[in-house]
N, C-alpha and C positions, 0 to 999 in steps of 0.2 A: 349156757349162754347161747343156745342155738335151737330153739323151737318156739314158736309163737307164744307170747304171754303164757308159756307153759314152762313147767320145770321138768327137765329131763332127768329121769331117775335111773333105776337099775336097768341094765341091758338084758333083754330077753329075746330069744329067737322066734317067738310066736308071732305070726302075722295076723293082723286083724282083718276080718272079712268085710268087704264092702257090700252093703245091702240097702235097697231103697225102702223107706218107710213112709207111709202116708201120715203127714203131720200138719198140713196146712189147714188150721182150724180157726174159728173165730176166737180172737183174743184181744188183749189190750196192750197198747204201746206206752212205754215210759220213756220220754225224751231224756237224752244224756247231755251233759256238758263234757268237754274234752279234757283229758289228762294231758299235761304238758310232757314233753320229752326231756331227755337229759342233754339237750342241745342248747347252747347259749344263743343269745340274740344275734351274735356275729357269725353264727354258723359253726362254731367250734364245739368240741365235745366237753361236757361238764363232768370231769372225772370224780369230783367230790360228791356231786349228787348221785352219780351212778354207784359209788361205794356205799352211800347211806341206803340207797334203795336195795342193794344187795344184802346188807346186814338186816334190813327189815324183812326181806323175803326169807332169809335163813331162819330167823327167829319165828316167823309166822309158821313155817313148816315144822320147826321144832315143836311149837305149841300144838300143832295138829297131831303130831306123833304122840305127844304126851296125852292128849285127849283120847286118841285111839287106844292107847295102852290102858287108860282108865276105864273107857267104855266097853272095850272088847277084849283086850289082852294083847301082850306083845307077841303071842304066837302067830298073829296074822301079819307081822312085819315081813316085808320082802327080804330076800337075802341081801345083806349089806346095809340094811336100814338100821339106824341107831339114833338114839336121842343124844345129841351132842351138847356140849356146854353152850350157854348163852353167848351169842356173838355180840361184841361190844363196839360201839362207835368210838373211834380214836378221839382223844381229848381235843386235838386241833380241829377236827371236823365238828365236834360237838360245840366248841366255842364259836366257830364260824356260823353254824346253824342258828345258835341262840342269838347272835348279834344281828343276824339278817331277818329274824322272825317277823319283825314289824313291817318289812318292805317286800316280803316274798309271796304275799297272798296270791297275786294274779298269775304267778308262774308255777303254782303247785296244784292246779286243778286236776281232778280225776274223771274217770268215766262215772259220773254221779248223776242222780236224779232225786226227785222229791218223793217223800212218803209222809204219811200222817200216823200218829199214834194217839189213842185215847178217845174219849167222848166227853166234851166236844174235841174235835181234832186238834192236835198239836203238830206243827209241820217241821220237817227236818230234811237237810240235804245229805244224801247217803251214797256211799261207795258200794255198788253192787259187785260182790266178790264171789266168783265161782270156786275160789280156793279156800274158803272157810265156811262155817255153818251156823254162826251165831249172829244175832241182832243186838247191837248195843248203841246207845246214845247218851249224851251227857245228862246228868241229873241236875235239877234246880238246886240241889244241895251240894254240888260239886265244889270242892275246896281248892282245886288246882287253878292256877292263873290261866292255864290253857283254855279253860271253859268260858272265860269272860267274853270271847268273841264267837261263842257257839250258841245255837238255839238249844234250850234245855227242856227236859221232860219233868213236869210237876205231877207226880202221881195223885196227889190230893185233889187235883183239878179234874181228874177223869173219873166218871162214874163207873167205868168198866175196868178200872185198874184193881189188881189184887196182888198183894205182896206174898212172895213165896220164901221158903227156907233156903239157906245156902248163900254163897257168894260167888260172883263171877270175877276172874282175874286173868290178865295176860301181862307178861313181863316183856319189856322192850330193851333194846341195846344201849340206850342212854341211861340205864339204871332206874328208869321210872316204870310205872305200871298203868294199866287201865283196869279198874276194879270197881265193884259196887254191888248193891243188892239186886235180887232177881224179882221180876214181876211177870204177870200175864196181863195183856190188854188187847184191845182191838187195834189191828194194824191194817192200814190201807195203802196199796200201791196202785196208782191209777184207779181202775175200776174193780180191782181185786181186793177182797176183804178176808182177813184171817182173824177169827175171834179167839180170845184166850191164848194169844200167841206169847210164847216165852221170850223174854228180852231182859237185858240188864240196863239199868239207869246208873251209869258209872259216876262215882263220887270223887275218883282220882283219874286224871287224864294225862297220859304221857306227853311230855314236851315235844315228842316226835310229831305231834299233830298241831303244834302251835302255829305253823305257817301254812296249814292245810285248811282250805275252806269247808271241807266236809264236816258234818257234825258227828257222824258215826258210820258203822258198817253193817250191811245186811248180807249174810252169807247164803250162798246158793249151792253148796256142796252137800254131801250126804251126812246124815245125823250121827254117824259113828265118830266123827271128829268134832262134834259139838262140845264146847266147854260146859254149856248148860245141861248137856245130856238130854236134849229134847229135839223135836222136829224143827227144822228151819222153816221160815215163813212160807216158802212156796209149797213145801210138802203139806203144811197145815191147810193151805188153801185148796190143794188137791183133795185132801181127805174130807174137807167140808164142802166140796163140790162147787166152789166159787170160780173155778177155771174149767174150760172145756177139756183140757188134757194136761198130762204131766210133762209138758214140753215147753221150753222157753227158748227164745232166739236172741242173739246178739248181732247188732250191726254197728260197727265202729268206724267213724270217718271224721274228717275235719268239721263237717256240719251234718246235722240230721241224724246223729247217732241215736240208737234206741235199744231198749230191752223190751222184748215182746213176750207177754205172759199168756200161756194157754194155747200155744201153737207157734206157728212161724208166720212172718209177714212176707208173703210171696211176691209183693210188689218190689221187694228189695233184693231179690236174687232171681237168676234165670236157671232153667233146667230143674233137675231134681236134686235133692239132698243125698249125698253119699254118706251113709252112716257106718260107724265102726263100733263094735262092742267095747264096752268099758269094763275094766277090772276094778270094781269099787270096793274091794276087800280092804283097801287102805283109806276109804272115805273120800277119795278124790275122783274127779273126772279124768281117769287115767287110761289112755289108749296104748296098748302094747303094739310091738311090731312096726315101729316107725323107721323110716330111712330118710336121709337128706342127700340131695344131689347138688353138685356144682358143675354146671355144663354137662359134659358127658360122663363125669365121674360120680360114683356113689361111695364116698369115703367112709361113711358111718351108717350102719343099719342095725335093726333088731333091738332098738331101745324103746323104753316106755316114755310117754309124754303126759304131763298133767296140763290140761287146758285151764289156765288160771287167769281170769280177767282182772284180778287184783294185783298182778305182778307186773311191774314196769319193764323188767329186763328178762332175758332168756338165760337159763343156766343149764349146765350139764357137767358130767364127770370130766375133770381136767384132761385126761388122756384122750377122750373122745373129741373134745373141743380142739385139742392140738392136732389130732388126725384130720379133722375137718378143714382147718386152716391150711394144712399142708397142700390141700387140693386147690388152693386159691393162689394164682400166680402173683408174686410181689407182696404177699401178706407178711406181716411182721408183728412181733410181740410189742405191745405198748406198755403193759404192766403185768408181769408174770404173776405177781401176788394176787391180782384181781382177775386174771384170766382174760385180759383185754387185748384185742388184736386190731391191726389196721390193714387196709388194702389200698392200692392206688385208686384215687377217686375217678369215677367214670369208666372203670374197666372191670366192673363186677360181672362175673359169668351168671348165667341163669341159675338161680338158686330155688330149689323146690323141695317140699316135703311130701311124703306119701305114706299111707298106712295100708298098702296093698291094693289101692285103686288108682284114682287119678293123681297126677303130679300137680300139687298146689304151689304155684309160683309165688315168690315174694319179690316185689318191685324194689329197685334200688332206692327209690324215694323213701320207702318204708324201712329199708335195711340200714341206711346211712344215718349215723348219729352225729355227724359233723367231722370237720378236720381235726387232727391232733393239735394243730395250732394254725392260726390264720396264715393262709398262703402255702401251707406245707404240701398240699396235694395228696396227703394221706388221710383217709377217712376211717373213723372208728366204726366197728361193726359188732353190735351186741344183740341185735334182733329184737328187743323189747316188744312193743305192741304190734310189731310189724306183721306177723302172720295173720292175726284176726282182722286187720284192716284190709286184707286182700280177699277175704272170704266172708260169707254169711255163715255163722256158727249156730247150730241148734243143739240143745242139751235135753235128752229125753230120759226122764225117770221111768216112763212107761216101759221103755225097752232097754234101759240101762245102756245107753249109747250116746255118742256124739256124732253130729253130722256136719258136713261142709257143703257149700254150694257156691257157684260163681256169682259175683255181684251183678245186679241188673245194669 
């Protein structure tokens, strides 16, 4: 629960080195719409939504480890990594989510943008996710009620579509799945084209997506965690030479958010990018050697971070999270089972993350998820999208590194 849209994993003492890389090249920008927070309209913290997001993240990374084991083998697992049982959404939350599904559309947006699949093009609103590696969209043959409000892919309408053997499947905490046949087709994101790109046109779609305006997900992590066992979209584009470099950049803000493919958009940041080597043996954009400071204190250091644009909240080992909050004056446990803490609103010390170079600060506006209840004066602190909204983030397949820069 404490590192920007990243998942904090095993603690290692290795420090990542900071090194400048030249990556500002001509590319194309994909405009984003904004994901909502887990803050209610009245400024209070929505604990139910946070719990659902946590369960989704646990199961997402469970699926990634299962894919890694299938594609590479469990011998590459870090110490302490294990495939745990499926996390299940409690019945009371599942019932509430289902009852609100017709009215929750506007409050459930993600960092999403448009793509097209097929010839002629079929358009979809997609969540771009650096924490997974597959592309899937609903099929026109989808039998789930969730598909009724989605744009769907009709393979027979595309002259470049080709059906492949096998089945794609992901299991979710509400007991439902996303599953369907596998195809290759032409995929376009802004001006970048990937021909014969592997994807799944799912015929069952989890109710977890019923109140979500996105049609599907496009993964931007490494191929070793692909359920399809194939190159993700961006890697295919790099191999086919339709982008200038194997680098893409994220800019996340209330307005003007974008994904930049084939380089970085230097208009959106100042100075140079500080890059850190990634340990991609697990398939993630995983930077070792992180530390977090609160004012003059550095309560936790030497941990790994996964930079995951598809994760709403921040997560970490319970003992490390507890240690971190001990450094915050007035902090208190809100829900020990969920690892939620609060702090006195307006008295947050300077919080920053470092990977062996610059201290990257997180503003209180981005840290604060709302009061525990209206007028309490106690704010919930889970870090969510907070870190990436404070920096420009670049992901480099060319150098197997992640870079940060100050916003312009």
